[in-house]
VEXTI-381609 format. One record per residue: residue number from 1; y, z, x of N, C-alpha, C in turn. Coordinates in pm, whole numbers. Example, Ala and Ser with C-alpha at 12.3 -4.5 7.8 and 13.67 -1.06 7.14 Angstrom:
VEXTI-381609
k->1	ny->-569	nz->780	nx->1319	cay->-450	caz->780	cax->1230	cy->-330	cz->780	cx->1320 $
k->2	ny->-225	nz->708	nx->1285	cay->-106	caz->714	cax->1367	cy->3	cz->787	cx->1290 $
***
This chain:
VEXTI-381609
k->1	ny->-115	nz->0	nx->85	cay->0	caz->0	cax->0	cy->123	cz->0	cx->91 $
k->2	ny->228	nz->-61	nx->44	cay->355	caz->-60	cax->116	cy->452	cz->24	cx->34 $
k->3	ny->519	nz->118	nx->98	cay->614	caz->207	cax->32	cy->751	cz->187	cx->95 $
k->4	ny->849	nz->160	nx->9	cay->986	caz->141	cax->55	cy->1069	cz->254	cx->-5 $
k->5	ny->1095	nz->359	nx->72	cay->1161	caz->479	cax->18	cy->1296	cz->454	cx->-49 $
k->6	ny->1377	nz->364	nx->0	cay->1512	caz->345	cax->-52	cy->1521	cz->240	cx->-162 $
k->7	ny->1409	nz->197	nx->-218	cay->1411	caz->88	cax->-314	cy->1461	cz->130	cx->-452 $
k->8	ny->1464	nz->258	nx->-484	cay->1508	caz->303	cax->-615	cy->1650	cz->252	cx->-643 $
k->9	ny->1665	nz->186	nx->-756	cay->1797	caz->139	cax->-796	cy->1846	cz->17	cx->-722 $
k->10	ny->1767	nz->-37	nx->-631	cay->1806	caz->-154	cax->-554	cy->1730	cz->-275	cx->-607 $
k->11	ny->1801	nz->-385	nx->-624	cay->1734	caz->-507	cax->-668	cy->1654	cz->-562	cx->-550 $
k->12	ny->1525	nz->-582	nx->-574	cay->1436	caz->-630	cax->-469	cy->1449	cz->-781	cx->-458 $
k->13	ny->1498	nz->-828	nx->-346	cay->1512	caz->-971	cax->-322	cy->1414	cz->-1012	cx->-214 $
k->14	ny->1387	nz->-1141	nx->-203	cay->1283	caz->-1189	cax->-113	cy->1306	cz->-1155	cx->33 $
k->15	ny->1430	nz->-1137	nx->78	cay->1456	caz->-1104	cax->219	cy->1467	cz->-953	cx->243 $
k->16	ny->1444	nz->-872	nx->139	cay->1459	caz->-727	cax->152	cy->1365	cz->-671	cx->259 $
k->17	ny->1240	nz->-714	nx->259	cay->1142	caz->-660	cax->354	cy->1184	cz->-689	cx->497 $
k->18	ny->1225	nz->-812	nx->525	cay->1269	caz->-846	cax->660	cy->1392	cz->-766	cx->701 $
k->19	ny->1482	nz->-745	nx->608	cay->1606	caz->-672	cax->636	cy->1581	cz->-524	cx->660 $
k->20	ny->1486	nz->-467	nx->589	cay->1460	caz->-322	cax->593	cy->1322	cz->-289	cx->649 $
k->21	ny->1270	nz->-372	nx->738	cay->1136	caz->-355	cax->793	cy->1117	cz->-218	cx->857 $
k->22	ny->1220	nz->-164	nx->921	cay->1209	caz->-35	cax->989	cy->1199	cz->83	cx->891 $
k->23	ny->1225	nz->61	nx->763	cay->1219	caz->168	cax->662	cy->1086	cz->170	cx->586 $
k->24	ny->1006	nz->66	nx->602	cay->883	caz->52	cax->525	cy->772	cz->142	cx->582 $
k->25	ny->703	nz->211	nx->491	cay->587	caz->291	cax->529	cy->461	cz->219	cx->480 $
k->26	ny->359	nz->218	nx->564	cay->230	caz->161	cax->528	cy->139	cz->277	cx->489 $
k->27	ny->85	nz->271	nx->369	cay->9	caz->382	cax->312	cy->-136	cz->340	cx->289 $
k->28	ny->-229	nz->422	nx->338	cay->-372	caz->405	cax->310	cy->-409	cz->508	cx->204 $
k->29	ny->-443	nz->462	nx->83	cay->-476	caz->553	cax->-27	cy->-621	cz->598	cx->-22 $
k->30	ny->-640	nz->727	nx->-43	cay->-773	caz->787	cax->-57	cy->-768	cz->869	cx->-186 $
k->31	ny->-864	nz->846	nx->-275	cay->-862	caz->916	cax->-403	cy->-991	cz->993	cx->-427 $
k->32	ny->-979	nz->1095	nx->-511	cay->-1094	caz->1174	cax->-553	cy->-1070	cz->1228	cx->-692 $
k->33	ny->-1178	nz->1255	nx->-763	cay->-1170	caz->1323	cax->-893	cy->-1212	cz->1469	cx->-879 $
k->34	ny->-1243	nz->1508	nx->-757	cay->-1284	caz->1646	cax->-728	cy->-1168	cz->1743	cx->-757 $
k->35	ny->-1200	nz->1861	nx->-803	cay->-1100	caz->1965	cax->-826	cy->-1052	cz->2017	cx->-691 $
k->36	ny->-927	nz->1991	nx->-658	cay->-869	caz->2033	cax->-529	cy->-736	cz->2105	cx->-552 $
k->37	ny->-740	nz->2234	nx->-578	cay->-615	caz->2306	cax->-603	cy->-525	cz->2314	cx->-480 $
k->38	ny->-581	nz->2290	nx->-359	cay->-503	caz->2293	cax->-236	cy->-514	cz->2158	cx->-163 $
k->39	ny->-497	nz->2051	nx->-237	cay->-503	caz->1916	cax->-180	cy->-417	cz->1910	cx->-53 $
k->40	ny->-469	nz->1860	nx->61	cay->-593	caz->1787	cax->82	cy->-711	cz->1874	cx->126 $
k->41	ny->-696	nz->2007	nx->125	cay->-806	caz->2093	cax->166	cy->-928	cz->2067	cx->77 $
k->42	ny->-1042	nz->2034	nx->139	cay->-1165	caz->2004	cax->68	cy->-1186	cz->1857	cx->39 $
k->43	ny->-1090	nz->1774	nx->78	cay->-1099	caz->1629	cax->54	cy->-1206	cz->1570	cx->146 $
k->44	ny->-1293	nz->1485	nx->91	cay->-1393	caz->1414	cax->170	cy->-1365	cz->1266	cx->152 $
k->45	ny->-1354	nz->1191	nx->263	cay->-1323	caz->1049	cax->252	cy->-1380	cz->974	cx->371 $
k->46	ny->-1391	nz->844	nx->355	cay->-1434	caz->757	cax->463	cy->-1314	cz->682	cx->518 $
k->47	ny->-1314	nz->657	nx->646	cay->-1208	caz->580	cax->709	cy->-1266	cz->505	cx->828 $
k->48	ny->-1211	nz->390	nx->857	cay->-1259	caz->312	cax->970	cy->-1180	cz->345	cx->1095 $
k->49	ny->-1238	nz->311	nx->1208	cay->-1167	caz->326	cax->1334	cy->-1040	cz->242	cx->1333 $
k->50	ny->-1047	nz->126	nx->1270	cay->-929	caz->39	cax->1261	cy->-814	cz->106	cx->1185 $
k->51	ny->-846	nz->182	nx->1080	cay->-741	caz->253	cax->1007	cy->-671	cz->354	cx->1098 $
k->52	ny->-749	nz->427	nx->1174	cay->-690	caz->525	cax->1266	cy->-612	cz->456	cx->1378 $
k->53	ny->-666	nz->347	nx->1431	cay->-594	caz->274	cax->1537	cy->-463	cz->216	cx->1484 $
k->54	ny->-466	nz->160	nx->1364	cay->-346	caz->105	cax->1302	cy->-242	cz->216	cx->1281 $
k->55	ny->-290	nz->331	nx->1233	cay->-200	caz->444	cax->1212	cy->-137	cz->494	cx->1341 $
k->56	ny->-215	nz->499	nx->1447	cay->-161	caz->542	cax->1576	cy->-59	cz->441	cx->1629 $
k->57	ny->-86	nz->314	nx->1607	cay->4	caz->209	cax->1652	cy->138	cz->216	cx->1578 $
k->58	ny->133	nz->243	nx->1448	cay->256	caz->249	cax->1369	cy->326	cz->384	cx->1375 $
k->59	ny->256	nz->488	nx->1416	cay->318	caz->621	cax->1428	cy->368	cz->674	cx->1295 $
k->60	ny->496	nz->711	nx->1289	cay->555	caz->771	cax->1169	cy->569	cz->673	cx->1052 $
k->61	ny->538	nz->547	nx->1074	cay->551	caz->448	cax->967	cy->419	cz->428	cx->893 $
k->62	ny->317	nz->508	nx->925	cay->187	caz->501	cax->860	cy->151	cz->637	cx->803 $
k->63	ny->93	nz->637	nx->684	cay->47	caz->761	cax->622	cy->-87	cz->739	cx->553 $
k->64	ny->-169	nz->842	nx->555	cay->-281	caz->851	cax->463	cy->-226	cz->926	cx->343 $
k->65	ny->-254	nz->876	nx->224	cay->-212	caz->944	cax->102	cy->-337	cz->990	cx->28 $
k->66	ny->-352	nz->1120	nx->13	cay->-467	caz->1180	cax->-52	cy->-429	cz->1212	cx->-196 $
k->67	ny->-492	nz->1141	nx->-289	cay->-459	caz->1153	cax->-431	cy->-573	cz->1222	cx->-504 $
k->68	ny->-541	nz->1330	nx->-571	cay->-639	caz->1403	cax->-652	cy->-615	cz->1364	cx->-798 $
k->69	ny->-717	nz->1303	nx->-860	cay->-707	caz->1256	cax->-998	cy->-767	cz->1354	cx->-1098 $
k->70	ny->-808	nz->1470	nx->-1052	cay->-866	caz->1570	cax->-1140	cy->-759	cz->1622	cx->-1235 $
k->71	ny->-792	nz->1627	nx->-1364	cay->-692	caz->1669	cax->-1464	cy->-646	cz->1814	cx->-1446 $
k->72	ny->-726	nz->1897	nx->-1378	cay->-686	caz->2036	cax->-1355	cy->-603	cz->2054	cx->-1228 $
k->73	ny->-602	nz->1953	nx->-1141	cay->-526	caz->1966	cax->-1016	cy->-469	cz->1830	cx->-970 $
k->74	ny->-396	nz->1760	nx->-1058	cay->-342	caz->1630	cax->-1016	cy->-236	cz->1650	cx->-907 $
k->75	ny->-252	nz->1574	nx->-798	cay->-158	caz->1590	cax->-687	cy->-176	cz->1477	cx->-587 $
k->76	ny->-80	nz->1469	nx->-496	cay->-96	caz->1379	cax->-383	cy->-28	cz->1441	cx->-261 $
k->77	ny->-79	nz->1405	nx->-143	cay->-24	caz->1453	cax->-17	cy->-26	cz->1334	cx->79 $
k->78	ny->87	nz->1311	nx->147	cay->93	caz->1205	cax->247	cy->101	cz->1268	cx->386 $
k->79	ny->13	nz->1222	nx->476	cay->7	caz->1277	cax->612	cy->6	cz->1165	cx->715 $
k->80	ny->76	nz->1188	nx->826	cay->68	caz->1097	cax->939	cy->-67	cz->1118	cx->1008 $
k->81	ny->-103	nz->1029	nx->1097	cay->-227	caz->1046	cax->1175	cy->-222	cz->1177	cx->1251 $
k->82	ny->-109	nz->1206	nx->1312	cay->-94	caz->1330	cax->1390	cy->-115	cz->1453	cx->1302 $
k->83	ny->-55	nz->1455	nx->1184	cay->-71	caz->1568	cax->1092	cy->-216	cz->1579	cx->1044 $
k->84	ny->-278	nz->1465	nx->1016	cay->-416	caz->1464	cax->969	cy->-511	cz->1516	cx->1076 $
k->85	ny->-493	nz->1471	nx->1200	cay->-584	caz->1513	cax->1307	cy->-578	cz->1664	cx->1333 $
k->86	ny->-468	nz->1727	nx->1302	cay->-455	caz->1872	cax->1319	cy->-540	cz->1951	cx->1219 $
k->87	ny->-571	nz->1889	nx->1104	cay->-644	caz->1965	cax->1001	cy->-786	cz->1914	cx->978 $
k->88	ny->-829	nz->1809	nx->1049	cay->-966	caz->1758	cax->1033	cy->-1065	cz->1864	cx->1081 $
k->89	ny->-1159	nz->1900	nx->995	cay->-1260	caz->1999	cax->1031	cy->-1382	cz->1935	cx->1094 $
k->90	ny->-1419	nz->1816	nx->1045	cay->-1539	caz->1750	cax->1095	cy->-1518	cz->1599	cx->1084 $
k->91	ny->-1555	nz->1528	nx->1189	cay->-1541	caz->1383	cax->1191	cy->-1665	cz->1326	cx->1259 $
k->92	ny->-1730	nz->1226	nx->1196	cay->-1850	caz->1170	cax->1254	cy->-1843	cz->1018	cx->1247 $
k->93	ny->-1919	nz->954	nx->1331	cay->-1926	caz->808	cax->1336	cy->-2046	cz->764	cx->1254 $
k->94	ny->-2026	nz->661	nx->1172	cay->-2135	caz->605	cax->1092	cy->-2143	cz->456	cx->1123 $
k->95	ny->-2261	nz->407	nx->1149	cay->-2280	caz->265	cax->1178	cy->-2309	cz->190	cx->1049 $
k->96	ny->-2239	nz->80	nx->1027	cay->-2266	caz->-9	cax->915	cy->-2337	cz->-131	cx->973 $
k->97	ny->-2460	nz->-156	nx->930	cay->-2543	caz->-260	cax->993	cy->-2589	cz->-361	cx->887 $
k->98	ny->-2568	nz->-486	nx->920	cay->-2621	caz->-596	cax->839	cy->-2735	cz->-663	cx->914 $
k->99	ny->-2843	nz->-695	nx->847	cay->-2957	caz->-766	cax->906	cy->-2977	cz->-899	cx->836 $
***
């Protein structure tokens, strides 16, 4: 997802992205229906090495957005790679193999 923070009330024209490229945030959405009263604590998700590499390359212009769709705890939290890595409890590599 692409997020443009200053777009509220502004008419979006075709050259807007090129003009305001430095303001655009790139967002990777992760969703769950799990009850998470302290989102993102308890969130389980999959991510590729490419997502993490892209996030590191973009720095503060990239966020993971953790969206809780549970009706008892609807919420979202956006974290940079740096912020996310500080709270990761467990991370493992999984091989995806086609034969």
